N, C-alpha and C positions, 0 to 999 in steps of 0.2 A: 462476671461469667464468660468465662471460656466454654468454647464448642468442645463435644465431649465430639471423638475419629469416631465417620459413620462406619460401619463395614463395607467394605468392598461390592460392588455386586458384578462378578466378572463370570463367573456360572452362566449359563445358557441358561439350564430347567432353574434357577433361581428368579433369572428372568421373568420366565415364564410365568411361575407358578406366581411373583410379586404382579404380573398384571393382571394375571387369573382374579386375584383379589383388590387390586384395583378396580377395574371392571364391575364385581358384585357391588362395586361401596359406590361405584357413577353408578348405577341401578337404583339404588337405595336413594342415592341423590337426586333423582328422576321424579321416583313413587314421590316422597319428602317436599318436591319442591313442583308438585304437581301444575298447582295454578303459577308460578314463576317465573319467566322467561327465562328461557336457555337451562331452565335447571342446574345440570351441575356446571355449568359453564350458562351464568348470566350474561347479563348486557352490558350491565356495572355496575359496579359494587363504592361504596361511601368511600371516598376522597379527600380529606381536608388539605392535608402536609403529602409535603416530599420525605421519604427517611434519612436523608442526607441536607434537607432541608432544616428538620427537626434537633437535627446533632450536633447543626454550627450551632441554631438558636441555643441545645443548653447543654454546650461543650462544658462551662464550668458547673454544672449542677451537683452538688456536693453528694458521698453516698445514704441514699437512705427517703432527700428531701424530696417531700410534695410539689409540684409548681399547682395545682387547681385547676390546668387550663385542661381540655378534655381537644382529641385529635382523632382522626380519622384515617389510618396508612393503609397502605397493602405495599404484598413482597410475597415473596418465594419466600416458601421455609426450605431453609437449609442446616436448621440443628432443629430435632428435636429433642424433650425429655417429658415424660411422664410420670406421675407419681397422685398419691394418694384424694391430694384434694389441694392441688398447682403443678399445674403446666404448663412447660417455657418453649419458648419454638424461638428461634434466631429468621426475623423475614428481612432477607438481602435485595434490594429492589436494582436496577439496570448498572448503577456504576457500581455495584461492588459493597454499597454502605450498608450498615446493619443497623435492626433492635430491634431488645430482643421485650416478644408477649408472654404477660403474664396474664393466664388462664385460670383462674381461682375460685372454687367453690363458691362463699362469700359473695362474688363479684356475677355471676353469671348465672349459678344453682346448679342441681345436680344434675339435672337432663341435657342442659348446654354444655352442659365439662363431659359427659359422657358421652358429647355425639363430640365437643373436637379429640378422645381420646379414640376410638373407634373410626371416625371418620377420616381426620388430618395427617395425611404424610408427606415423607420427606420428597422437599420437588413440586406438592401444589402451592399452584398463589393462594396466597387470604387476607379479606381485609377488618381489621380491628379497630375499634374504636375504644375508648376510653382514658383515666386521667395521666399523661405523662409527671412520668414517676423516673426517681435513682430508685436503684436494688438496696441492698443494704453493701451489695458487693459494690456498686457503685457503677452499676451497668445500665444506662438509659435506657428504658423501657417501659410500653405500653398498659397498663391496669386496665386488664381489659372485662369492658361491659356487655359488648358484643362483636362478632365474630360473622364469615361469610365464606364461606369459599367460593370466590375467584374464576378458577379453571382448575380442574381435576388433574394430575400427571401423573397417564397410566405406566410409564417405565420411567423404573426407579433410576436417581442420578449417579452419577460414576463416585464413586470416593474422595471426598474434596480434601484427604490429606492424603494423595498420592499423587505423583504424577502423570499427568495421561504423554501417552509418545506422542514425535512431533506426527506422527502417523496417525492418530487418534484425534489430535487438534486438527487437523487439516480438512481433516473427513469432516467432523461431527464439530464446526466452528463453534454451532450455535452450545455445547457443552463446555468447551471451550470458554467460551465467552461468562459461562456459570462458574466455575471455577476456578478460574486464573485468573486476577487482578492482571498480570503481564497482558492477556489478553484483549484488556476490553483496555487497559493504558495503550496500546499499539494501535487503537480504534480509533481512537481519541485526537494522539498524536498522530497521526494520517490526516485528522481536518482541521487541524491546529497547523498542519503544513499550507495544506493548499487555500486556506482563508491567510495564508501571510504570505504566500507565493501573488495571491490576489490581491493583496494590499498593496504588496513593494509595487505592480504592476502598475497598480490604480494614480499612488504617487511620482511615477515615472509619463504618467498617460497614454498605459495601454488602453484597447479595447480588450476586450474579452469575444470572440466569434466561435459560433462553432459551423464544421466541416465535412463532408460525408464519410461516412463509415463502406458503405456498399457505392464503388469505385468499380466503372468504366476499364482502367488501366491502371496496375498498380502500379507508384513510383514513390519518392522523395526520400529512398534509402535502400540500401543492398542490402533483399532480405530476400525469402519463399514466400509467396503468400498463401491465404485462404484461398481456396476457390468457390463458386459456386453459382446457381442458374436463377437468372429471374425468370418466372415464369409469364407474367405480365409484360414482358419486351423481349421475351425469346431470346437469351445473350446474359452472355459469361459473364459474370460479376465477381471483383475481386474484394477481400475484407481489406483493410488498409494495411499499410506495414506504416507509413509516416503522412500528418498532414499537412506532408511541407509543400508539394505545388500547390493547392490550394493555397492556403494563407499568402502564397507569395503573388497569386492572381490580388487575394484582398489590397496586397501592396501596391499594387501595381491601377488599382482601381483605386487608390486616395490613402488610402489607410495603413496611417504611417507607422505605427507602433499597432501591431498587434498580434494576438497572444491565443494556444487553447492548449484545455488541458483535458484530455478524453484516452477512449482507449484506440489499443491501435494490436496487431493483431501478427507476430506472424509464424508460419510455420516449420517452424527451427526446435529444438529439440531442450530440454526442463534441463535444466543444474539448480545452484545454489544463487546465482546472479540473475536465470535467464525463467525466462516465464512467458507462453504460447501467447496468454494473451494477457495485454501490460495496459496502464494510465503512462502517460505520456506528455510535458511539456512541452511545447511548442512556442518560438517569438522571435518576431522577426522587429525591427528598428533602421524606419530609412532613415539615410544618413548615417550611418553609424557603420563599423565595422568588426571584425573579427578582435580586434583591443578590449572597445568599447564591451563587446556584448563579454566578450569575456569578465572585467566589471562588475557586470550589473549579476550576472551568473553568478559571482563573488558573493553579492552584496545579495542577491535572492538567498542562499544556501546560509547564509551567517542571518538571518534574519527569520529563516527558519526556523534556525536551530535556540535562536533566542523564543521562541514561540511557546517552543517543546520542554526546552529546560531551561529558561530562563537566562543563559549563559549562550557562548559559543565556547564553553567548554559541555560537552552533551558525556554523559556517562552511560556505554554500552547497557545491556541484559548481561553480560558476565563482570559487571563493577568495573570495568578499564573503563579510565576517561580518555578523552579524547580533543584534541582543541582543534574545532576548528574559523579560530579567531587571524588574526593580523592578516598579511598582504604576501598571497598565495605565488611560488617561488613560479616560476616557466621555462620550461627548456625544451632544447631542439630536438627534434626525435631523431634529426642526421647526425648533432653532435653525440648525442647521447648516447647512439647507437655504436657509432665508432669509440670513445672513450670507454663503454662496456666491451667489445669486443676488441678492442685492443688492434685494429686500422680504419683506414681511414675509408669512411661509406658515404656515398657524396649522390645527390640525382643522375651522376656520372656515370654509375659504376655498374659496368656490364652484369648481364641477367646470366651470363654464367658463370663472372666469380661470384655474384651470390648467389646461384646454385650451388657452387663447390661449398663456401659458409656454411650454407645448411646440413647439408651435408656431412659434414660436418662435426656440426653439434646437434645433428640427429631430431631435424626440423621441415618434415614432411609437409608438402604444398605439393597439390596433385598436380601437373603439366599441364590441363586445361585453362587451370585461374595464372599459371606460376607464370605473372607475370612482374615487372622491377618492383612494382607498388607493392602487390600484396606480400611476395619474398619481405622485400624490410619492415612491414608491417608485422610480419609473422616471427619473421628475428629480433625488432622489438621488442615484441612479447614474453621474445623467448631471454632476450637479455638485463631489460630493462625494470619490463612490468610488475615483475615480485619485486621488488625494489620501494617501492614508491606507499609510501607511507602517509605523508603529508600529502594535506590538497595539493594536487604540481598538474600545470598546465602543460601540454607537453603537444609541443606548436609544427608548425607547417610540414604539410603532410605529402606524400608523390603523388603527381599531377593525377596516374592511369587511374588509383583508387577513388578518386574524388569528381567523380562526373557533373558535381553541379558549382563546383567551387572555384572562386576566383582564385588567378595565377598569381603568384608571389610579387608586388610592385618589384621586386630587386634581388630574389634568386630564382633563379630557373630550375624550371622541372618541378618545382612545389608550390604546391595552392595556400592561402592563408584559413587554414585549420587548425582547430586545439581540438584532444578531450583532454580532459578532465579527469583524471584520477581519485578515490579515494583511498584508504587500507587496500588497495593495490587492486581494488575495481576500477573499468569505467563508468563515471557517473553522469558526464551530459558531454554533448558535444557542441562549436560551434564553426562558426565560416564568416568571411569575407564573402557575401553571395555572388556567384557570378550572375551577371546581368544583361550580358549576350548572346541576343541570341543567334548570331549567328555557328561565334564558338561552343555553345549549347544546343546545339544541331549538330555540331561533330563531332561532342561525345557524348552524345546517346544514338551516333552511329557507329560509334568505338563501342559502346554498352550491345548493342544488339549484334555485333561482330562474337562479343565474350560470350551473350546465349547461343549464339550458333554454334558455340562450340561446348558450349554442354554447360556453359557455367546459369542456375537455377538463379542466382541474388541478382547478375544483369539487370539492369532497366531495358526498357524498350520505350523509341522515336515518340516524346507523346504531343503529337498538334496541336491541340487546344493552349497545353502548354506555353508553348512557343509563338504561338499567334499570341497569346498575351502579353510575353518577351518583347514582343516584334512591335510593340503600342510600346515601350519603354519602360523600364526598371529602374527608380532611382537607385543607388549606392545604400546598402541595407547592406548590417549586419544579422546574424542570423542564431539561434540555438536548439537545443535538443537537450531537452533529458528524464528520464524515466522517475514516476514520481517513485514507486518503488524503491527503486535505490539509493534516494534520497533520505527515504525510511532507514533503511538498513544504513547508511551512513552518520541518521542521528539516533540509532537505536542499537548497534550493532546485530540485528539481528536478520536473518536468512531472507530470502525474499517471500517465500512461501509463507512466512511467519507474517510480513507487513502486506497480504494481500488479506483480505477480509473474508473471502472465500476463490480461493485459486484450482484453475482445473486441475482433478486429480484423475483417475482411474479410476 
């Protein structure tokens, strides 16, 4: 049996009318079930099997066959067709699996059949009990002998055969999950990605920890924080922009391989790759560097792709196949910028020369933040970023934009930092961590000067973190990766689609 189209419910007056009708049915259920706890919303209903389990067990059941097995299942009514002596309904489970319920006069009697016709609406949850059969058309079914409304829906479902707009999907994700397979599949994919990340870390001997989300001082990234106030402590607090400085404290304390998957908050713009609240992975490995942590990051992402797609070649929502396999390229930021701009740009290139090039190509950098490094990075994004489709590690960044990173061991003026680009957007970043407390203090002071000049993203001097470093931190490689962006790379979806309940106005 194929589902017939469900009439769209778009008209506000129609919705109000339907709600009134359904409220009346709820009242009837309450009066008829006066002695039953919950009435139209019973505390529990009969369930012996799940819909997906029955579909798997009887996948090869021939059309017209009977099993002789009685089962009780529950699901949401997403299709309904009532005839004289036989009613059909499709019940849908949370994973989108469906089974047909057949309510016949011969099995349930006239009173029960009439009650089904009068009380059951699209969107209701119902429990049905009966023999598992295959209909004459080969549809796996329950020949109902008893049924019960498990939860009465007061509002109608949207049209199951029309696409919800992106705005509707984001604002009413619960409806999106009911009507759209991709929405449910994305939730499953996210769970598989997180499980894979944890599995890979475990195989490499990492420990998962949790660090504070409320912090007395924000740090660990260049970003504008959300600010709040603690009544208990009568002090200003910040929602964390990164867990970095606390995870490094853990490394100082002897947790040599540590990671965290948790929420970060940045009070910045929202677009197709940015969300003010997002899930972040950060990891630190003592006695490693940015090369070793790049190897680990590639393994983490490739394992996650295999967990979701069964292969390092993933299929995006638009049908495009994208290969995340193999060894990924590693290119120099300065060398790739020089090649694309057609002129030699080095860490020694003057600020005036960079400003002239920026003006020439229309790259605007506000005067208050126009440092050598900021101009190099903005120019690199203009000339190079858009052409990076395959996964690529962009290596060796300007020193003045990376205050928590170790200087390059052989190249003056740059730090041992990489950004990983996939499909033209930044997916992850990694470092050889700065562990010298004297140099770290100097970097913090320089950041504080930028903040005094009006840079809202500049860091402050963090004395507690410096005190930890002064107790000795081993050479360490560190990385950070947005979980939402990792889902984007694997599924091809925008960031608001990868977040279950994204922030919207």
